[in-house]
C-alpha positions as CSV (number, residue, x, y, z in Angstrom):
1,X,-46.2,-8.5,48.0
2,X,-44.6,-7.4,44.8
3,X,-42.2,-4.5,44.6
4,X,-42.0,-2.2,41.6
5,X,-38.3,-2.0,40.8
6,X,-37.4,1.3,39.3
7,X,-34.0,2.3,37.9
8,X,-31.1,0.3,36.6
9,X,-29.0,-2.5,38.0
10,X,-25.3,-2.2,38.3
11,X,-24.8,-4.7,35.4
12,X,-27.1,-2.7,33.1
13,X,-25.1,0.5,33.8
14,X,-21.8,-1.3,33.2
15,X,-23.0,-2.8,29.9
16,X,-24.1,0.7,28.8
17,X,-20.7,2.2,29.6
18,X,-18.9,-0.6,27.7
19,X,-21.1,0.0,24.6
20,X,-20.6,3.8,24.8
21,X,-16.8,3.3,25.2
22,X,-16.7,1.2,22.1
23,X,-18.6,3.8,20.1
24,X,-16.3,6.6,21.3
25,X,-13.2,4.7,20.4
26,X,-14.6,4.1,16.9
27,X,-15.3,7.8,16.5
28,X,-11.8,8.7,17.7
29,X,-10.3,6.4,15.1
30,X,-12.4,8.0,12.3
31,X,-11.2,11.5,13.5
32,X,-7.6,10.5,13.0
33,X,-8.4,9.3,9.5
34,X,-10.2,12.5,8.7
35,X,-7.3,14.6,9.8
36,X,-4.9,12.6,7.7
37,X,-7.2,12.9,4.7
38,X,-7.5,16.7,5.2
39,X,-3.7,17.1,5.4
40,X,-3.2,15.1,2.2
41,X,-5.9,17.2,0.4
42,X,-4.1,20.4,1.5
43,X,-0.7,19.2,0.2
44,X,-2.4,18.1,-3.1
45,X,-4.0,21.6,-3.4
46,X,-0.6,23.4,-2.8
47,X,1.1,21.1,-5.4
48,X,-1.6,21.8,-7.9
49,X,-1.3,25.6,-7.3
50,X,2.5,25.4,-7.9
51,X,1.9,23.5,-11.2
52,X,-0.8,26.0,-12.3
53,X,1.5,28.9,-11.5
54,X,4.2,27.5,-13.8
55,X,1.7,26.8,-16.6
56,X,0.4,30.4,-16.4
57,X,3.9,31.8,-16.5
58,X,4.7,29.8,-19.6
59,X,1.4,30.6,-21.3
60,X,2.0,34.3,-20.7
61,X,5.5,34.2,-22.2
62,X,6.2,34.9,-25.9
63,X,6.3,31.7,-27.9
64,X,10.0,32.0,-28.7
65,X,10.8,32.6,-25.1
66,X,9.4,29.3,-24.0
67,X,12.7,27.4,-23.6
68,X,14.6,25.4,-21.0
69,X,16.8,28.4,-20.5
70,X,13.9,30.6,-19.4
71,X,12.0,27.9,-17.5
72,X,14.4,25.5,-15.6
73,X,13.7,21.8,-16.0
74,X,13.9,21.1,-12.3
75,X,13.4,23.2,-9.2
76,X,13.9,21.5,-5.8
77,X,12.2,22.8,-2.7
78,X,10.0,25.2,-4.6
79,X,9.4,28.3,-2.5
80,X,11.2,26.7,0.4
81,X,8.7,23.9,0.6
82,X,8.6,20.1,0.3
83,X,7.8,20.2,-3.4
84,X,9.9,19.6,-6.5
85,X,8.7,21.0,-9.8
86,X,9.8,19.6,-13.2
87,X,9.0,21.4,-16.4
88,X,9.3,19.5,-19.7
89,X,9.1,21.5,-23.0
90,X,8.6,19.5,-26.1
91,X,9.0,21.4,-29.4
92,X,6.9,20.6,-32.5
93,X,4.8,18.2,-30.4
94,X,2.1,17.0,-31.2
95,X,2.3,19.0,-34.4
96,X,4.8,21.5,-36.0
97,X,4.7,25.0,-34.5
98,X,3.3,23.7,-31.2
99,X,4.9,23.1,-27.9
100,X,3.7,20.6,-25.4
101,X,4.4,21.7,-21.8
102,X,4.3,19.2,-18.9
103,X,4.6,20.4,-15.4
104,X,5.1,17.8,-12.7
105,X,5.1,18.8,-9.0
106,X,6.1,16.0,-6.7
107,X,6.6,15.5,-3.0
108,X,7.3,12.8,-0.5
109,X,5.3,12.0,2.7
110,X,5.1,8.3,3.5
111,X,5.4,7.6,-0.2
112,X,6.0,9.7,-3.4
113,X,3.1,11.7,-4.7
114,X,2.8,13.9,-7.8
115,X,0.5,16.3,-9.7
116,X,0.9,16.5,-13.5
117,X,-0.5,19.2,-15.7
118,X,-0.1,19.5,-19.4
119,X,-0.9,22.2,-22.0
120,X,-0.1,22.9,-25.6
121,X,1.1,26.4,-26.7
122,X,1.0,27.6,-30.3
123,X,2.8,30.5,-32.0
124,X,-0.6,31.9,-32.8
125,X,-1.3,32.7,-29.1
């Protein structure tokens, strides 16, 4: 007499639980990586915004007012944050009557990061 066995044996259930556990651990590891990536993206966006703000302030200033006196070379802890902003103003570069502006926003997490934006301003506007 043959019996129809229905259901799962204990070993099959245990193997399924082990496979499911390995999959869930992998997903949990990816979640941590995604959170770290999102945090880095957020700090990068904030640094870019700080650099863009400085570039806009400089571009809106009169040509003769674009000097180290009016725009400090180095600001530490910009807006009370983790960012340092450096502004480099080069006169007559790349040509006469032009100013090349370089704004570098840097910060340190596990290592040093930076965002660099450049623009050229002319006396013509």
